[in-house]
Backbone as CSV, one residue per row, in Angstrom:
resi,resn,N_x,N_y,N_z,CA_x,CA_y,CA_z,C_x,C_y,C_z
1,UNK,-11.597,-30.138,-1.064,-12.070,-28.758,-0.873,-11.098,-27.999,0.024
2,UNK,-10.773,-26.777,-0.356,-9.851,-25.946,0.406,-10.445,-25.578,1.761
3,UNK,-9.579,-25.353,2.733,-10.039,-24.962,4.063,-10.709,-23.596,4.027
4,UNK,-10.155,-22.670,3.218,-10.717,-21.330,3.071,-10.965,-21.079,1.592
5,UNK,-12.172,-20.649,1.271,-12.546,-20.377,-0.112,-13.246,-19.016,-0.197
6,UNK,-12.703,-18.142,-1.007,-13.340,-16.852,-1.294,-13.680,-16.827,-2.769
7,UNK,-14.942,-16.521,-3.077,-15.391,-16.492,-4.460,-16.068,-15.158,-4.757
8,UNK,-15.433,-14.378,-5.644,-15.990,-13.091,-6.087,-16.410,-12.236,-4.895
9,UNK,-15.567,-12.194,-3.875,-15.876,-11.440,-2.664,-15.760,-9.938,-2.903
10,UNK,-16.842,-9.235,-2.637,-16.852,-7.778,-2.651,-17.532,-7.319,-1.370
11,UNK,-16.889,-6.385,-0.665,-17.455,-5.929,0.610,-17.271,-4.425,0.757
12,UNK,-18.345,-3.764,1.226,-18.305,-2.332,1.513,-18.801,-2.100,2.932
13,UNK,-18.079,-1.280,3.683,-18.495,-0.932,5.038,-19.768,-0.088,4.988
14,UNK,-20.517,-0.033,6.100,-21.733,0.790,6.118,-21.444,2.255,5.773
15,UNK,-22.369,2.865,5.099,-22.303,4.291,4.737,-21.075,4.596,3.894
16,UNK,-20.660,3.666,3.085,-19.569,3.913,2.137,-20.001,3.434,0.761
17,UNK,-19.471,4.078,-0.263,-19.804,3.700,-1.632,-18.709,2.879,-2.293
18,UNK,-17.471,3.108,-1.883,-16.343,2.395,-2.490,-16.068,1.133,-1.693
19,UNK,-16.092,-0.037,-2.308,-15.835,-1.288,-1.577,-14.411,-1.349,-1.020
20,UNK,-14.290,-1.933,0.162,-12.972,-2.146,0.754,-12.295,-3.352,0.127
21,UNK,-13.091,-4.323,-0.350,-12.596,-5.484,-1.074,-13.414,-5.651,-2.336
22,UNK,-12.759,-6.026,-3.448,-13.476,-6.150,-4.720,-13.031,-7.400,-5.478
23,UNK,-13.993,-8.240,-5.782,-13.763,-9.399,-6.659,-12.569,-10.250,-6.216
24,UNK,-12.535,-10.562,-4.933,-11.430,-11.342,-4.380,-11.740,-12.832,-4.496
25,UNK,-10.838,-13.572,-5.118,-10.934,-15.029,-5.220,-9.670,-15.624,-4.625
26,UNK,-9.853,-16.538,-3.688,-8.696,-17.059,-2.966,-9.021,-18.428,-2.382
27,UNK,-8.081,-19.371,-2.506,-8.165,-20.682,-1.861,-6.944,-20.845,-0.966
28,UNK,-7.170,-21.405,0.214,-6.074,-21.643,1.138,-6.235,-23.030,1.739
29,UNK,-5.167,-23.832,1.624,-5.202,-25.193,2.136,-4.812,-25.223,3.615
30,UNK,-5.197,-26.289,4.277,-4.883,-26.462,5.688,-3.374,-26.504,5.899
31,UNK,-2.902,-25.794,6.924,-1.492,-25.793,7.276,-0.641,-24.792,6.537
32,UNK,-1.211,-24.044,5.604,-0.428,-23.054,4.863,-0.289,-21.752,5.655
33,UNK,0.790,-21.036,5.370,1.070,-19.737,5.979,0.963,-18.702,4.865
34,UNK,-0.133,-17.953,4.868,-0.378,-16.931,3.854,-0.132,-15.554,4.440
35,UNK,0.736,-14.781,3.800,0.969,-13.398,4.197,0.182,-12.474,3.276
36,UNK,-0.405,-11.436,3.860,-1.182,-10.445,3.118,-0.428,-9.123,3.187
37,UNK,-0.028,-8.602,2.036,0.723,-7.351,2.008,-0.032,-6.322,1.167
38,UNK,0.375,-5.080,1.314,-0.261,-3.992,0.577,-0.052,-2.689,1.305
39,UNK,-0.275,-1.588,0.621,-0.129,-0.274,1.240,-1.287,-0.024,2.194
40,UNK,-1.217,1.053,2.966,-2.315,1.412,3.854,-3.589,1.644,3.050
41,UNK,-4.688,1.065,3.515,-5.954,1.209,2.812,-6.165,0.211,1.695
42,UNK,-5.250,-0.763,1.563,-5.366,-1.735,0.473,-6.447,-2.773,0.726
43,UNK,-6.837,-2.943,2.002,-7.863,-3.928,2.334,-7.361,-5.081,3.184
44,UNK,-6.135,-4.977,3.701,-5.541,-6.067,4.470,-6.347,-6.391,5.723
45,UNK,-6.642,-5.369,6.518,-7.389,-5.604,7.758,-8.797,-6.111,7.463
46,UNK,-9.412,-5.577,6.428,-10.761,-6.008,6.067,-10.776,-7.479,5.683
47,UNK,-9.748,-7.917,4.963,-9.660,-9.330,4.607,-9.514,-10.182,5.863
48,UNK,-8.714,-9.724,6.822,-8.559,-10.455,8.085,-9.895,-10.545,8.819
49,UNK,-10.599,-9.427,8.904,-11.892,-9.420,9.597,-12.902,-10.328,8.901
50,UNK,-12.809,-10.406,7.583,-13.727,-11.264,6.830,-13.474,-12.728,7.142
51,UNK,-12.215,-13.114,7.172,-11.873,-14.507,7.435,-12.204,-14.917,8.864
52,UNK,-12.238,-13.954,9.786,-12.563,-14.241,11.180,-14.052,-14.107,11.475
53,UNK,-14.857,-13.750,10.461,-16.296,-13.641,10.644,-16.786,-12.297,11.132
54,UNK,-15.866,-11.367,11.423,-16.281,-10.038,11.897,-16.952,-9.253,10.776
55,UNK,-16.582,-9.563,9.549,-17.276,-9.046,8.365,-18.106,-10.192,7.814
56,UNK,-19.416,-10.022,7.712,-20.189,-8.800,7.953,-20.900,-8.763,9.309
57,UNK,-20.681,-9.757,10.192,-21.541,-9.902,11.369,-21.304,-8.868,12.457
58,UNK,-20.101,-8.307,12.540,-19.843,-7.270,13.525,-19.828,-5.893,12.878
59,UNK,-19.106,-5.763,11.774,-19.000,-4.475,11.102,-20.193,-4.184,10.190
60,UNK,-21.027,-5.199,9.968,-22.202,-5.056,9.085,-21.734,-4.705,7.671
61,UNK,-22.447,-3.823,7.001,-22.087,-3.499,5.627,-22.651,-4.509,4.642
62,UNK,-22.232,-4.376,3.390,-22.765,-5.211,2.304,-21.693,-6.141,1.783
63,UNK,-21.959,-7.444,1.862,-21.025,-8.455,1.370,-21.651,-9.205,0.217
64,UNK,-20.929,-9.271,-0.884,-21.377,-10.033,-2.055,-20.361,-11.132,-2.343
65,UNK,-20.819,-12.189,-2.985,-19.955,-13.325,-3.245,-20.072,-14.347,-2.129
66,UNK,-19.081,-15.226,-2.037,-19.132,-16.307,-1.050,-17.829,-16.396,-0.276
67,UNK,-17.970,-16.609,1.017,-16.831,-16.816,1.907,-17.100,-18.085,2.703
68,UNK,-16.246,-19.088,2.528,-16.355,-20.335,3.284,-15.060,-20.535,4.066
69,UNK,-15.195,-20.668,5.367,-14.046,-20.854,6.257,-14.285,-22.111,7.082
70,UNK,-13.457,-23.113,6.885,-13.622,-24.357,7.613,-14.969,-25.007,7.378
71,UNK,-15.481,-24.871,6.156,-16.758,-25.458,5.814,-17.961,-24.616,6.185
72,UNK,-17.738,-23.453,6.792,-18.831,-22.575,7.212,-19.018,-21.457,6.197
73,UNK,-20.228,-21.263,5.736,-20.567,-20.123,4.882,-20.820,-18.937,5.806
74,UNK,-19.941,-17.953,5.761,-19.984,-16.882,6.760,-21.271,-16.066,6.720
75,UNK,-21.879,-15.946,5.559,-23.088,-15.129,5.478,-24.292,-15.814,6.120
76,UNK,-24.226,-17.129,6.266,-25.346,-17.865,6.831,-24.970,-18.519,8.156
77,UNK,-24.099,-17.841,8.895,-23.644,-18.354,10.187,-23.632,-17.204,11.191
78,UNK,-23.436,-17.538,12.446,-23.313,-16.545,13.498,-21.846,-16.391,13.878
79,UNK,-21.499,-15.244,14.437,-20.109,-14.976,14.788,-19.571,-16.018,15.767
80,UNK,-20.420,-16.481,16.690,-19.930,-17.470,17.660,-19.626,-18.826,17.023
81,UNK,-20.071,-19.039,15.776,-19.723,-20.283,15.076,-18.238,-20.338,14.730
82,UNK,-17.588,-19.169,14.724,-16.188,-19.100,14.331,-15.235,-19.253,15.515
83,UNK,-15.752,-19.116,16.724,-14.891,-19.062,17.906,-14.027,-20.311,18.045
84,UNK,-14.601,-21.477,17.756,-13.854,-22.720,17.914,-12.860,-22.952,16.783
85,UNK,-13.011,-22.247,15.675,-12.190,-22.498,14.497,-11.139,-21.432,14.242
86,UNK,-11.498,-20.163,14.430,-10.643,-19.055,13.994,-10.275,-18.163,15.174
87,UNK,-8.981,-17.874,15.308,-8.519,-16.910,16.296,-8.014,-15.667,15.595
88,UNK,-8.404,-14.498,16.087,-8.020,-13.224,15.473,-7.184,-12.414,16.449
89,UNK,-5.989,-12.001,16.006,-5.121,-11.127,16.786,-5.134,-9.758,16.124
90,UNK,-5.608,-8.746,16.856,-5.740,-7.405,16.309,-4.386,-6.699,16.227
91,UNK,-4.345,-5.655,15.409,-3.127,-4.865,15.265,-2.785,-4.152,16.564
92,UNK,-3.791,-3.612,17.250,-3.566,-2.918,18.517,-3.920,-3.855,19.663
93,UNK,-2.929,-4.349,20.409,-3.217,-5.325,21.460,-4.082,-4.766,22.575
94,UNK,-4.066,-3.441,22.765,-4.881,-2.826,23.813,-6.359,-3.139,23.600
95,UNK,-6.763,-3.261,22.321,-8.161,-3.555,22.016,-8.540,-4.996,22.334
96,UNK,-7.551,-5.843,22.568,-7.814,-7.258,22.782,-7.794,-7.650,24.257
97,UNK,-7.286,-6.779,25.112,-7.245,-7.072,26.542,-8.652,-6.950,27.119
98,UNK,-9.057,-7.932,27.903,-10.444,-7.999,28.376,-10.807,-6.877,29.341
99,UNK,-9.830,-6.428,30.129,-10.126,-5.399,31.125,-10.735,-5.940,32.398
100,UNK,-10.912,-7.249,32.477,-11.558,-7.852,33.651,-10.593,-8.644,34.519
101,UNK,-9.308,-8.697,34.137,-8.339,-9.489,34.867,-7.195,-8.607,35.369
102,UNK,-6.600,-9.025,36.500,-5.565,-8.221,37.131,-4.154,-8.628,36.722
103,UNK,-3.980,-9.846,36.243,-2.641,-10.306,35.873,-2.647,-10.879,34.459
104,UNK,-1.449,-10.983,33.889,-1.291,-11.570,32.556,-1.752,-13.020,32.557
105,UNK,-1.388,-13.763,33.601,-1.775,-15.174,33.679,-3.290,-15.320,33.641
106,UNK,-3.992,-14.491,34.404,-5.452,-14.534,34.426,-6.038,-14.114,33.082
107,UNK,-5.385,-13.158,32.431,-5.858,-12.686,31.127,-5.800,-13.809,30.096
108,UNK,-4.714,-14.553,30.095,-4.580,-15.658,29.156,-5.590,-16.759,29.478
109,UNK,-5.934,-16.906,30.759,-6.885,-17.939,31.174,-8.332,-17.569,30.865
110,UNK,-8.584,-16.313,30.550,-9.950,-15.802,30.429,-10.791,-16.615,29.440
111,UNK,-10.282,-16.835,28.242,-11.038,-17.571,27.240,-11.277,-19.013,27.634
112,UNK,-10.270,-19.626,28.281,-10.414,-21.012,28.717,-11.470,-21.131,29.814
113,UNK,-11.528,-20.143,30.692,-12.554,-20.137,31.740,-13.947,-20.096,31.129
114,UNK,-14.105,-19.269,30.112,-15.411,-19.149,29.455,-15.817,-20.448,28.774
115,UNK,-14.846,-21.232,28.358,-15.135,-22.504,27.702,-15.273,-23.661,28.685
116,UNK,-14.977,-23.407,29.946,-15.108,-24.453,30.945,-14.028,-25.512,30.870
117,UNK,-12.818,-25.124,30.451,-11.710,-26.078,30.362,-11.284,-26.487,31.779
118,UNK,-11.062,-27.770,32.029,-10.638,-28.232,33.364,-9.372,-27.511,33.832
119,UNK,-9.255,-27.314,35.132,-8.180,-26.511,35.699,-6.794,-27.055,35.350
120,UNK,-6.597,-28.379,35.436,-5.295,-28.958,35.135,-4.881,-28.723,33.700
121,UNK,-5.810,-28.928,32.769,-5.525,-28.693,31.361,-5.286,-27.211,31.093
122,UNK,-6.069,-26.375,31.771,-5.922,-24.929,31.608,-4.507,-24.484,31.966
123,UNK,-4.019,-24.950,33.113,-2.686,-24.546,33.560,-1.616,-25.015,32.579
124,UNK,-1.736,-26.249,32.094,-0.743,-26.778,31.153,-0.726,-25.967,29.866
125,UNK,-1.892,-25.613,29.354,-1.967,-24.855,28.110,-1.440,-23.437,28.288
126,UNK,-1.733,-22.816,29.421,-1.250,-21.458,29.674,0.263,-21.443,29.788
127,UNK,0.809,-22.375,30.547,2.265,-22.435,30.709,2.949,-22.637,29.365
128,UNK,2.339,-23.461,28.514,2.946,-23.761,27.212,2.982,-22.522,26.318
129,UNK,1.868,-21.799,26.220,1.850,-20.644,25.319,2.671,-19.490,25.870
130,UNK,2.771,-19.370,27.189,3.618,-18.320,27.758,5.081,-18.582,27.426
131,UNK,5.474,-19.851,27.444,6.842,-20.193,27.067,7.057,-19.970,25.578
132,UNK,6.074,-20.349,24.759,6.184,-20.182,23.317,6.355,-18.718,22.933
133,UNK,5.658,-17.838,23.618,5.687,-16.415,23.275,6.693,-15.623,24.105
134,UNK,7.430,-16.304,24.988,8.489,-15.643,25.743,8.012,-14.662,26.782
135,UNK,6.897,-14.961,27.431,6.361,-14.036,28.440,6.229,-14.726,29.806
136,UNK,7.059,-15.746,30.073,6.961,-16.473,31.338,7.145,-15.564,32.540
137,UNK,7.976,-14.527,32.394,8.267,-13.648,33.527,7.227,-12.550,33.724
138,UNK,6.183,-12.554,32.911,5.169,-11.490,33.005,3.879,-11.960,33.666
139,UNK,3.838,-13.203,34.121,2.590,-13.791,34.590,1.880,-13.018,35.670
140,UNK,2.614,-12.417,36.595,2.003,-11.702,37.717,1.883,-10.199,37.481
141,UNK,2.284,-9.749,36.300,2.181,-8.321,35.974,0.775,-7.981,35.502
142,UNK,0.400,-6.723,35.650,-0.868,-6.267,35.101,-0.738,-6.110,33.590
143,UNK,-1.739,-6.530,32.814,-1.674,-6.345,31.356,-1.515,-4.884,30.960
144,UNK,-1.952,-3.973,31.825,-1.881,-2.550,31.499,-0.554,-1.920,31.923
145,UNK,0.317,-2.711,32.580,1.619,-2.199,33.009,2.732,-2.684,32.096
146,UNK,2.366,-3.130,30.902,3.330,-3.681,29.965,3.609,-2.711,28.821
147,UNK,4.715,-2.931,28.148,4.999,-2.173,26.933,4.077,-2.652,25.816
148,UNK,4.049,-1.900,24.716,3.201,-2.292,23.592,3.592,-3.653,23.046
149,UNK,4.906,-3.898,22.942,5.365,-5.184,22.441,4.991,-6.326,23.360
150,UNK,5.092,-6.110,24.666,4.707,-7.143,25.622,3.204,-7.407,25.560
151,UNK,2.419,-6.346,25.446,0.972,-6.524,25.312,0.625,-7.322,24.063
152,UNK,1.389,-7.110,23.007,1.122,-7.812,21.761,1.360,-9.317,21.921
153,UNK,2.383,-9.671,22.669,2.646,-11.089,22.917,1.568,-11.700,23.805
154,UNK,1.082,-10.938,24.758,-0.005,-11.425,25.610,-1.260,-11.666,24.777
155,UNK,-1.550,-10.746,23.869,-2.712,-10.909,22.997,-2.571,-12.160,22.143
156,UNK,-1.368,-12.402,21.622,-1.126,-13.596,20.815,-1.289,-14.863,21.663
157,UNK,-0.724,-14.844,22.870,-0.849,-16.000,23.760,-2.301,-16.274,24.118
158,UNK,-3.093,-15.220,24.295,-4.501,-15.372,24.661,-5.305,-16.062,23.574
159,UNK,-4.863,-15.920,22.327,-5.524,-16.606,21.217,-4.967,-18.015,21.030
160,UNK,-3.642,-18.150,21.089,-3.029,-19.461,20.890,-3.484,-20.473,21.930
161,UNK,-3.743,-20.007,23.152,-4.145,-20.926,24.216,-5.491,-21.586,23.922
162,UNK,-6.283,-20.973,23.053,-7.586,-21.525,22.676,-7.464,-22.598,21.599
163,UNK,-6.267,-22.746,21.041,-5.952,-23.775,20.045,-6.894,-23.742,18.834
164,UNK,-7.001,-22.573,18.175,-7.816,-22.523,16.952,-7.115,-23.267,15.821
165,UNK,-7.874,-23.749,14.860,-7.263,-24.413,13.702,-6.808,-23.392,12.669
166,UNK,-7.371,-22.168,12.734,-7.003,-21.085,11.823,-6.636,-19.868,12.662
167,UNK,-5.474,-19.281,12.397,-5.023,-18.098,13.119,-4.903,-16.935,12.145
168,UNK,-5.620,-15.846,12.430,-5.601,-14.651,11.589,-4.967,-13.520,12.390
169,UNK,-3.939,-12.891,11.822,-3.197,-11.855,12.535,-3.136,-10.583,11.695
170,UNK,-3.534,-9.477,12.299,-3.519,-8.191,11.615,-2.320,-7.383,12.101
171,UNK,-1.197,-7.495,11.383,0.054,-6.802,11.706,0.447,-6.978,13.172
172,UNK,0.665,-8.208,13.620,0.930,-8.460,15.039,2.302,-8.015,15.520
173,UNK,3.211,-7.657,14.609,4.553,-7.257,15.037,4.780,-5.758,14.896
174,UNK,3.724,-4.995,14.738,3.880,-3.566,14.461,4.556,-2.815,15.597
175,UNK,4.487,-3.333,16.830,5.092,-2.646,17.966,6.311,-3.392,18.522
176,UNK,6.837,-4.337,17.745,7.956,-5.141,18.219,9.266,-4.731,17.552
177,UNK,10.367,-4.874,18.307,11.687,-4.644,17.739,12.089,-5.869,16.909
178,UNK,13.228,-5.807,16.190,13.604,-6.935,15.331,13.706,-8.272,16.063
179,UNK,14.218,-8.269,17.295,14.329,-9.519,18.042,12.950,-10.066,18.365
180,UNK,12.061,-9.188,18.861,10.702,-9.620,19.168,9.954,-10.062,17.929
181,UNK,10.186,-9.381,16.806,9.537,-9.750,15.548,9.938,-11.153,15.124
182,UNK,11.241,-11.449,15.181,11.707,-12.791,14.803,11.100,-13.846,15.716
183,UNK,11.021,-13.569,17.006,10.475,-14.547,17.943,9.008,-14.837,17.635
184,UNK,8.245,-13.778,17.353,6.828,-13.968,17.049,6.656,-14.717,15.732
185,UNK,7.432,-14.336,14.715,7.351,-15.043,13.428,7.709,-16.518,13.598
186,UNK,8.718,-16.802,14.434,9.122,-18.192,14.628,8.024,-18.988,15.329
187,UNK,7.374,-18.363,16.317,6.249,-19.019,16.999,5.141,-19.345,16.002
188,UNK,4.818,-18.370,15.167,3.732,-18.553,14.207,4.103,-19.605,13.163
189,UNK,5.353,-19.590,12.714,5.801,-20.602,11.752,5.731,-21.998,12.369
190,UNK,6.126,-22.110,13.645,6.052,-23.404,14.323,4.608,-23.896,14.406
191,UNK,3.683,-22.984,14.675,2.273,-23.359,14.733,1.803,-23.844,13.362
192,UNK,2.279,-23.196,12.304,1.929,-23.617,10.946,2.465,-25.012,10.664
193,UNK,3.695,-25.278,11.080,4.293,-26.591,10.855,3.582,-27.689,11.642
194,UNK,2.876,-27.287,12.705,2.113,-28.253,13.490,0.696,-28.442,12.954
195,UNK,0.388,-27.776,11.837,-0.893,-27.985,11.185,-1.853,-26.818,11.242
196,UNK,-1.509,-25.759,11.978,-2.391,-24.591,12.046,-2.276,-23.784,10.754
197,UNK,-3.385,-23.286,10.271,-3.412,-22.439,9.077,-3.261,-20.990,9.509
198,UNK,-2.340,-20.272,8.883,-1.998,-18.907,9.295,-2.300,-17.923,8.175
199,UNK,-2.994,-16.833,8.517,-3.153,-15.690,7.608,-2.656,-14.469,8.359
200,UNK,-1.633,-13.817,7.840,-1.040,-12.677,8.535,-0.930,-11.471,7.608
201,UNK,-1.550,-10.363,7.990,-1.333,-9.089,7.305,-0.077,-8.465,7.897
202,UNK,0.852,-8.079,7.042,2.143,-7.624,7.552,2.831,-6.700,6.553
203,UNK,3.508,-5.659,7.102,4.284,-4.736,6.273,5.751,-5.147,6.159
204,UNK,6.244,-5.942,7.107,7.664,-6.268,7.169,7.986,-7.386,6.188
205,UNK,8.246,-7.003,4.949,8.380,-7.993,3.884,9.626,-8.860,4.031
206,UNK,10.679,-8.358,4.699,11.860,-9.195,4.906,11.505,-10.452,5.697
207,UNK,10.646,-10.282,6.698,10.235,-11.422,7.525,9.226,-12.289,6.778
208,UNK,8.342,-11.651,6.041,7.362,-12.390,5.245,8.062,-13.317,4.255
209,UNK,9.100,-12.795,3.607,9.824,-13.582,2.611,10.455,-14.821,3.221
210,UNK,10.875,-14.717,4.466,11.567,-15.822,5.122,10.621,-16.891,5.645
211,UNK,9.425,-16.489,6.076,8.573,-17.421,6.802,7.305,-17.860,6.066
212,UNK,6.754,-17.037,5.189,5.461,-17.360,4.566,5.599,-18.389,3.457
213,UNK,4.539,-19.188,3.270,4.481,-20.133,2.151,3.983,-19.456,0.886
214,UNK,2.966,-18.597,1.041,2.383,-17.878,-0.091,2.132,-16.435,0.334
215,UNK,2.043,-15.568,-0.667,1.780,-14.149,-0.408,0.680,-13.677,-1.342
216,UNK,-0.249,-12.909,-0.795,-1.229,-12.215,-1.619,-1.001,-10.722,-1.429
217,UNK,-0.809,-10.020,-2.533,-0.620,-8.574,-2.512,-1.923,-7.904,-2.912
218,UNK,-2.401,-6.991,-2.072,-3.637,-6.270,-2.341,-3.330,-4.836,-2.755
219,UNK,-4.162,-4.308,-3.639,-4.083,-2.909,-4.043,-5.495,-2.426,-4.307
220,UNK,-5.916,-1.399,-3.594,-7.260,-0.829,-3.752,-8.346,-1.898,-3.609
221,UNK,-8.133,-2.815,-2.673,-9.148,-3.823,-2.381,-9.173,-5.012,-3.311
222,UNK,-8.284,-5.057,-4.291,-8.241,-6.158,-5.250,-6.930,-6.913,-5.124
223,UNK,-6.941,-8.173,-5.553,-5.712,-8.953,-5.562,-4.835,-8.504,-6.722
224,UNK,-3.664,-8.006,-6.376,-2.692,-7.590,-7.383,-1.850,-8.776,-7.833
225,UNK,-1.404,-9.573,-6.863,-0.614,-10.767,-7.158,-0.867,-11.812,-6.087
226,UNK,-0.696,-13.065,-6.461,-0.818,-14.186,-5.532,0.169,-15.257,-5.957
227,UNK,1.047,-15.670,-5.042,2.014,-16.694,-5.401,3.044,-16.893,-4.316
228,UNK,4.191,-17.465,-4.693,5.274,-17.708,-3.752,5.931,-16.382,-3.361
229,UNK,6.631,-16.339,-2.217,7.328,-15.106,-1.836,8.261,-14.589,-2.931
230,UNK,8.988,-15.490,-3.596,9.919,-15.066,-4.650,9.180,-14.430,-5.821
231,UNK,8.098,-15.063,-6.265,7.364,-14.551,-7.425,6.721,-13.205,-7.126
232,UNK,6.160,-13.062,-5.936,5.409,-11.839,-5.617,6.346,-10.692,-5.241
233,UNK,7.256,-10.926,-4.315,8.057,-9.832,-3.766,9.093,-9.289,-4.732
234,UNK,9.463,-10.073,-5.743,10.434,-9.590,-6.735,9.760,-8.944,-7.940
235,UNK,8.437,-8.902,-7.955,7.731,-8.359,-9.110,7.807,-6.830,-9.151
236,UNK,8.008,-6.251,-10.334,8.024,-4.785,-10.460,6.646,-4.167,-10.244
237,UNK,5.596,-4.993,-10.261,4.252,-4.460,-10.034,4.094,-3.858,-8.649
238,UNK,4.796,-4.421,-7.666,4.601,-3.968,-6.294,5.006,-2.512,-6.088
239,UNK,6.247,-2.117,-6.404,6.592,-0.700,-6.228,5.775,0.225,-7.118
240,UNK,5.362,-0.267,-8.283,4.533,0.559,-9.164,3.190,0.891,-8.523
241,UNK,2.687,-0.013,-7.677,1.390,0.202,-7.024,1.533,0.625,-5.570
242,UNK,2.717,1.033,-5.169,2.924,1.549,-3.826,3.011,0.497,-2.748
243,UNK,3.292,-0.752,-3.142,3.429,-1.838,-2.165,4.904,-1.990,-1.825
244,UNK,5.234,-1.967,-0.545,6.621,-2.055,-0.122,7.235,-3.407,-0.423
245,UNK,8.527,-3.410,-0.746,9.279,-4.650,-0.965,10.480,-4.635,-0.025
246,UNK,11.178,-5.761,0.063,12.295,-5.853,0.990,13.458,-4.977,0.523
247,UNK,14.272,-4.581,1.471,15.451,-3.755,1.149,16.421,-4.516,0.259
248,UNK,16.413,-5.844,0.362,17.299,-6.660,-0.465,16.882,-6.580,-1.936
249,UNK,15.563,-6.650,-2.169,15.066,-6.538,-3.536,15.329,-5.150,-4.095
250,UNK,15.120,-4.126,-3.270,15.340,-2.753,-3.707,16.796,-2.520,-4.089
251,UNK,17.714,-3.015,-3.250,19.143,-2.825,-3.530,19.550,-3.553,-4.810
252,UNK,19.053,-4.781,-4.977,19.409,-5.555,-6.167,18.796,-4.951,-7.420
253,UNK,17.581,-4.412,-7.311,16.956,-3.791,-8.480,17.748,-2.560,-8.913
254,UNK,18.247,-1.783,-7.929,19.077,-0.629,-8.266,20.383,-1.070,-8.921
255,UNK,20.971,-2.136,-8.386,22.199,-2.662,-8.984,21.956,-3.157,-10.399
256,UNK,20.802,-3.786,-10.609,20.463,-4.292,-11.938,20.299,-3.160,-12.937
257,UNK,19.720,-2.033,-12.481,19.532,-0.891,-13.378,20.863,-0.291,-13.821
258,UNK,21.927,-0.561,-13.055,23.256,-0.065,-13.387,24.145,-1.187,-13.926
259,UNK,23.507,-2.282,-14.354,24.208,-3.438,-14.937,25.233,-4.039,-13.979
260,UNK,24.901,-4.024,-12.683,25.807,-4.581,-11.689,25.309,-5.914,-11.126
261,UNK,24.037,-6.188,-11.290,23.490,-7.440,-10.761,23.790,-8.572,-11.750
262,UNK,24.158,-9.758,-11.252,24.512,-10.868,-12.148,23.417,-11.172,-13.158
263,UNK,23.784,-11.250,-14.411,22.830,-11.524,-15.477,22.185,-12.893,-15.293
264,UNK,20.861,-12.930,-15.401,20.135,-14.183,-15.294,19.773,-14.590,-13.884
265,UNK,20.321,-13.920,-12.877,19.988,-14.257,-11.490,18.731,-13.505,-11.078
266,UNK,17.727,-14.202,-10.514,16.509,-13.512,-10.068,16.820,-12.505,-8.963
267,UNK,15.990,-11.485,-8.849,16.163,-10.529,-7.761,15.912,-11.233,-6.429
268,UNK,16.682,-10.900,-5.407,16.533,-11.575,-4.111,15.353,-10.998,-3.321
269,UNK,14.777,-11.839,-2.472,13.745,-11.365,-1.536,14.167,-11.641,-0.094
270,UNK,15.232,-12.458,0.064,15.757,-12.776,1.396,17.221,-12.362,1.482
271,UNK,17.717,-12.229,2.706,19.100,-11.800,2.917,20.095,-12.778,2.312
272,UNK,19.887,-14.079,2.495,20.847,-15.049,1.963,20.929,-14.981,0.440
273,UNK,19.796,-14.724,-0.222,19.795,-14.596,-1.682,20.552,-13.348,-2.120
274,UNK,20.392,-12.257,-1.363,21.090,-11.013,-1.695,22.600,-11.191,-1.533
275,UNK,23.008,-11.864,-0.454,24.440,-12.080,-0.217,25.056,-12.886,-1.364
276,UNK,24.380,-13.945,-1.789,24.906,-14.775,-2.877,25.069,-13.959,-4.162
277,UNK,24.048,-13.118,-4.448,24.097,-12.338,-5.680,25.197,-11.291,-5.677
278,UNK,25.331,-10.553,-4.568,26.334,-9.491,-4.522,27.758,-10.040,-4.431
279,UNK,27.881,-11.250,-3.902,29.206,-11.876,-3.874,29.730,-12.118,-5.280
280,UNK,28.827,-12.369,-6.209,29.244,-12.652,-7.593,29.838,-11.411,-8.278
281,UNK,29.450,-10.232,-7.820,29.918,-9.019,-8.484,31.075,-8.365,-7.734
282,UNK,31.415,-8.903,-6.553,32.531,-8.323,-5.798,33.852,-8.835,-6.360
283,UNK,34.892,-7.999,-6.355,36.211,-8.416,-6.856,36.836,-9.487,-5.959
């Protein structure tokens, strides 16, 4: 049985007639890194909230179909049943800061304190995630005195320190520069390689292509495509439905339209693939 199972999932927020998600079927195995892409309003955040149990228990609304996460049927469970299994990192890190702590170190410790983790173990886990996320020098700073990118790393560390088996991220790199984005993606990929299951909603398809195992593309709340990064990101369906693709794919598709791309070579989704292809056409 898959770790995450969605069967004919349809969900509408309260006081709305058009569902945010429609007829979604999805299986995800333990340890996989699934990226969720789509244009604004496609349903990416709603899917993240559903997998973390916030839909329907926090946002309410009407949910049809079945959602099973780690063996739990979300419709017949309480939100606190998900705390030990699923960690959710919001798009806006400001919404994730507790507001009750004066330093970053204390903020990261907040969840562990609530769980009653022994002090020695708490310190070891905090030090480890601060190093993983590159925020060792921020420990004594106020969470509110940080840049958006720094706050985002603190929010990620605050979830990772709880050691969930499933990590759900709603565009966690939206406020990071390319260096910070690579560092966060590498941290998340490392967690996946250690057995954590990752679901990440993300617009930065260049990074998704490099790090994700599978990609699901959403359009108007429905699954448009599901498969490997190469199969999904090189598909002409994505630009037709307003879903962004990598600059490498866009450049190669333009070259192909002018009979410049090597015949028989698939369109690239990563930089190394683009370099190999364009080298073939250079004199």
